N, C-alpha and C positions, 0 to 999 in steps of 0.2 A: 504494500500500500504506500501511497505518497501522502505526506502531510503537507497541507496548504495553510498558509498564514491567515487567509480570510481577509475581510475588509469590505470596503464599499466598491461598487462597480455599476455600470449601466446595464440593466437587464431589459430584454425586449428589442423591438424594432420600431422605427418611425414610419409605419405603413398603415394608415387608417383602413385600407382595404383588407387587411389580414382578418380572417374569420376565426382564427384559432386562439386568440387571446394574446398574441405576441405584442400587439399594440396596446398602450403606448410605451415608449421608453421610460423607464423609471429607475431611480437610484435604489439599489438593493444592498444589503449588507449581510455578510455571513461571518460566523465565528470560526476559529481554527477547526479543521476537520481532516480526517484521512479519507482517501478514496482509492479504489483499486486502479492500478495502472492499466489493466486490460479488462474487457468484459469477462465474466465467468465462463470458463471453457467446459467442453464436454468432459474432459478428464476430471476437472474439479467437481462437477456435478455428479459424476459417476462415483467418486469417492464419498460424497455426501450421501448418496443413495445406499451405499454399502454400510455407512455408519448409522443411518436412520432406517433400519430394517423395517419394511412394511409401509414406508411412506409412499403414497401415490400422488403423482402430479394430477392437475386438473385434466390434462389431455388423456392420461391413462384412465382416469375415472370415467370420463365421458366417451372414451374409445374413439375419438376422432380429433383432428385439428386441421387448420387451414394450410394448404400447400399451393405454391404457385404453379399454374398449369404446365409450363414446359418441363417441370420436374416430376410430373405424375404420369403413370402408365396409361395406355389408351383406354382401358376399360373404365377407369375413374373419370377421365376427361369426357367421355361420351355422355356422362350423366349431367354435365354442366357445360354445354356447348359454348356459351358466350361469356361465362364468368372467368376472369383472370385467376381467381382464387377458388380452389376446390376443397370441399370437406372430405378429407381422406380418412377412412376408417383405419385405425391402428397407427396413425401418424403420432409420434410422441418424441420425447427428447432423445432417445437412443435409436429411433427409427424415423429420421427426419422427413423422409419422403413416403413413408408407409412401411408395411410389414416386410417388404423385400429389401429394405435399405439398412444401412448400418453406420455407426460412428467410429468403427475401429480404425479407419484410415483418416479420421478427422478429429482426433482427440484434442488438437490445439485450435479447433474452431470454436466460436461462441456457442454455448448451449442455447437451443431455441425450443419452441413449443412449451415455454414455461410462462405461467400466469403470474399476476401480482402476488397471489397467495404462495406460489412456489418460490418466488424470489424472496419473499419475506421469511419463509421457513428456512431457506438456505442461509440467509444473512444472520438470522437469529441463532441458528445452530452454532455459528462461529463467533457469537457475541458481537455481531456487527448489525447494520441496518441498511435499508434501502435509502439512497440519498434523496434529500429534498430537491425539488426542481431548481430552486435558487442555488443550491450547492452544486448541482450538476452543471448548470450554465456557467457559474463562476469557474469551475474546473475546466470546462470546455474552452472558454475564452482565453485561458492561459495567460492572463495579465494584459491582453490587448484591449484597446479602447474602442468599443462599438464596431467590431469588425464582423464581416459576414461568415467567415470560416475560422476554425481554430488557429490557422497559420497566417491569417491576414484577409485582405479583400480580394485578392486575385485567385480565381478558380484554377486549380491544378488537378488534372485528372489522374495524376499518379500519386495523389495524396490520400485518396479514399475510395472505398468500394461502393460505387454507385452505378445506376443503370445507364448504359450507353446505347443509344439506338432506339428502335421502335419497341414499345411495350405492348403485350408481354412476350412476344415470340421473336423479337429481333435484336437481342443484345449483341452488340459488336465486340464486346469484351476488350474495349480500348484500354481498360485498366487491368487487363489480363485475367479477369474473373467473370464468370457467368452468373454464379450464385454466391453463396457465402464464401468467405476467405478466412484463413488463419488469422488470429488476433494480432499477429506480428507481421502480416504480409506487407504492410505499409509502415513507413518510418513513423516515429512519434509525431503527432500532429500539432503539438504546441510547445511552448517554452517550459511547461510544467512536466514534460516528458510523458504525456498520456497518449494512449493508442485508441483508435477506433471511436473517438468521440463524435466523429462524423462518418456516417455510412456503416455498411455491414449489417448491423441490427439496431432497431429501436430499443431503447432501454427504459425500464420501469423507474419511476420516481415515486416518492411517498407523499405526493401533493395531489389533492383533489382537483379534478378538471370540471369546469362548468362551461356550457355553451353560452355565448354572448347574448343570443336572441331568445333564449328560453328561460322562464323563471326557474330559479335554482331549486325551489321546493318540489318541482315536478320532474326534475331530471334524475335519471338513473345514476347510481354511484359509479363514477369513473375516476381513473387516475391518469396523470400526465405521463406520457412517454416522450423521450427526447432522443435526438441524434440522427434521425432518419435511418434508412436502411439501403440494402443493395438494390431495391426496386425503385428508389426515388432518384430524381434528376435535379440538376442545378437550376433549371428554368421552370420546373413544375409541369412540363408537358406530359410526364408520366408520374402520377401520384403527387407527392409533396415536393415543394421547393426546398432544396437543401440549403440550410443556413443554421447557425448556432442557435438562434432564437426560436427556430421552428419547434412546434409542439403539437401533440395530438392527444385525444382522450380515448381510453379504452376501459371497458368494464373489467373488473379485477379477475374474472375467470377466463378472459380472452387468451387464446394461444394461437400461434402461427409460426411459420417457417422463418419469419424475419423479426421476431421479438425475443430479446434476451434481457440481460441486466448486469450491473456491477454493484458492489457493496461499498458502504461508507462507514465511518465511525467517528464519533465526536472526539475532539482533542482539547483537553483543558488548557493547554498552552501551546504556543508555537516556539520551537527551539531553533533560534537562529544560530548559524555557525559561530563558534567562539571567536572573539576578537583577540588577535595576538597581543600579548602584554608588551608594553614599551621596552625597547632594548635597554638592558642594564649597562650603564657606563662603567667600564673597567678602568683601573688606575692608569693603564697605558693609553687610554682614549682621552684622558683629561687634557685640557690646555697646558702647554709647557709653562714653566715659571720656576721660581726658587724652590728647591727641594732639599730635604735632608737625606743623608745617606742611610740606607737600610742597614740593619744589623748584619745581614748576610754579606754586605759589601765591606763593612768594617772588620769582619772576621777574616778577610783575605789578607794575609801577611804582606804581600807585595803592595797592595793598595794602601795599607796603613803606613808603610815606610815612605811611600811617595808623599802622602799628606804631611808626615812629620817633616820631611825635607822642605816642603812648601812653606810651612810655618817658620822654620829656621831662616829661610831666605828672606821672608818678610821682615823678621827682626833685624837682620843685618842691614837691610835697606833703610830701616828707621834709624 
């Protein structure tokens, strides 16, 4: 985990047309906290499942989850001819495309098909928690001032796993990946040294989501997810516009091939690197001037004799 100092920053985006609650820009503040450097991986979730014997994810309980059409076999696709997302029976964290798939060759990929409940169970097992939206966005911005991406304002296709081309069947793989990618496939995305804060998978936060145009008391309970995923694009032509402020609301039981999470933990203090103490001035470094002979010098027989001769010479001159 990475410890962040916290502080004030500008949250959101100055776009009144945004319908997801990114607008307006506001000054937000966070206290020191820890956050995972990477999204939780399949290997980490597998270990959790071994320790929490009997725990079932929401996808396992309901026996289905959403998978993107190009990754589903023909039988399943035929049932949903026009839908980009297909309800695949048996799709779950260790079978991401359905019963005939596996994660054995993808242990360093982000775990998916995990709900808010699953993310919460995992984090709490390790005495951590799901990050708040404000913490997540602070971490993603990496100390930059109101930028679109974790690395700045200029879009760079080699910095994140996003959809390139026509959705959902025409990914050009300009970023070298068609679907999910390992959490370390791209370099750290910001000056905090965090990976996959943009692209690959949406990530759960522990902040409630409310639609702007619907009264809150009639809305279903939803939680904010952040970061966009491999199915999103820089301009929004396919799914969501990719940017740090982007957000979406999902019901806590929702699971899909492009939703994962990372953990956070509160930090009581932020430990800055220790400041080097001032250099100690040694006797030989002090300014030159009158000095007394050291005992070690006076103990030298030759030096003592020379000093004696100097004193006798001065007396003769007087």
